[in-house]
N, C-alpha and C positions, 0 to 999 in steps of 0.2 A: 455266829450265823449259823441260820438252819435251812440244807439245802433240801430240797425234795425232789425225788428227779419220778415225775407223774408218766407210766406208762400204758399204753394200748396191750393187753393180752397179761395172759396168767403164766410165772415161771415156773416151769415145774424142774423138779432137782436134774441137772444139767452140768456140766463144765460150767459153762455161761453163767450158770444163778451162784457157781462157789465163788467163781471172778471175781463177779459184786461185793459178795460179800468178804472175800479177801481184804477187796480195799478200804470194804466197807470196815470190817475192823483194825486194821493200819490206822484210818481216820480218827478213829477211839481217842480220842485222850491226847490229840495233837496241840499242840501251843497254840495254835489259835482261835482253840475252842469251836471248833466249825464242826456241824451235825451231818449227817447225811442221810438220808429214807427213803424208800422205793414205799409206791404206794402204785398199786396194779387197778384197772380199770379196764371191765368187759362188757359188751352188750350181746345179751345174750339170746337173744331175738334174732332170727334169720332176716336179714333187711336188704331192701337194693343196695348197690355199691353207695350209690350217693346219699341216701338215708341213711346208710352206716355211718359214714362220714361226719355227718352235721352229728350223730349222737353221742358218736365215740369224739367226738368236741364239745360236746358237754359233760361229757364224761370228764373230760378232762380238767376241765376250768374248774367244774363243780369239787376236783378234789385237790384244786391251788388252794392251797392256806390266807385265810383274807388277807388282803393289803400284798400279798406276794406281787415283785418284782415277776413277771412271766417271760420268760425266755425259751423260745422252740429251738429244737436240733432236728432242723432239717437241710436235706441237700442241695438245697440253694442259698442256704445259711452262709454267713462270715468265716470265713476259714482265718483261725490263730493258731498260732505257733502255742505251746503250751505254758512259756515266759509273759507270752499274749495274753494268754486264759487267767493265768494266777494276777497278772497287772489289771483285768476287768474285772474279777473276783474282789482282790484288795481295793478298788475303787469302788466297788457298790457297795462292799462294808462299811468304808471310811466313810460312804454318803450317807450312811445308818441304813442301809438294810438291811430286815432282820428275815426274814423270808423270802429266797432265791428260789421258783419254781421253772424247774426244765422239764422241756412235755415231748414224749414222743409219741407222734401218731402212730394209725394204723398201719394196714398194707395199704393203704390209697391214700396213706400219708395226711395231715393236717388240715379241718377246714376254715373255709373263709373266716369264720368269726373266730376262732384258736390263731389264724394268722395276724389279725386285725385288734385284735387285743393284747397279742406278743409286742414287749419291749424291746426285744432285740431276739434275733434268728443265727443260730450259729451250724454248722454244717464240723463232720468231722473227716474231715478230707474231698475230690473228689468220687469216692471208691463208696461203693451201696456197700452196706454193711448189715449183717442181718439183723430185726432189732432186738434180739433178746441179748444177743453180742454188743451191743452198744452200752448198753446199760454197764457191764464189765467195765467196759472202755473207757467210759464215761467218768466211773468209780476211781478207776484208776488216775483221770488225769487232775479231777478234784484233791485226788491226796497228793500228786504232784505236786499242784501245786499250793496246795501247803506246806509243802516241803522248799518247792522255791523260795517261799515268804516266810519261813523261818529260817532258814539256812541252812535247811538241815542236806545231806550230800546225795540224797536221791537222785536225784536232776544233775547231769553234769550235762556242760555246754559244750 
């Protein structure tokens, strides 16, 4: 299964970017044969907030692989435990989903078009996280899910 994280904004060299890459590297060669790729989108024009949010939504959806399941990461999404997240990924894989695209909006959130197109919305708890840090947290959770499903001892309950 190919997992694509599509996010607004370009990450610069930082500990947050290193964290994402750390868990992507750990995920390579996993027993489930999952891959994780980051696609970054950015609108260069200085637009009013409402227009910018709409434009970012267009860019996010355009970057998603054709036919991918669209999942938004949003503070109002469903809050799952790590085992629940792993079971959700397993369910999607077992149902034949080859591409899953997880979308992170910009500072003003996700456009209504993106929300309408999304088949699922998830959150990382009720706390607000910096968008660049969410990328690393997401990669860690995908790695953790692969470990849970393959019986690797990384995740302990």
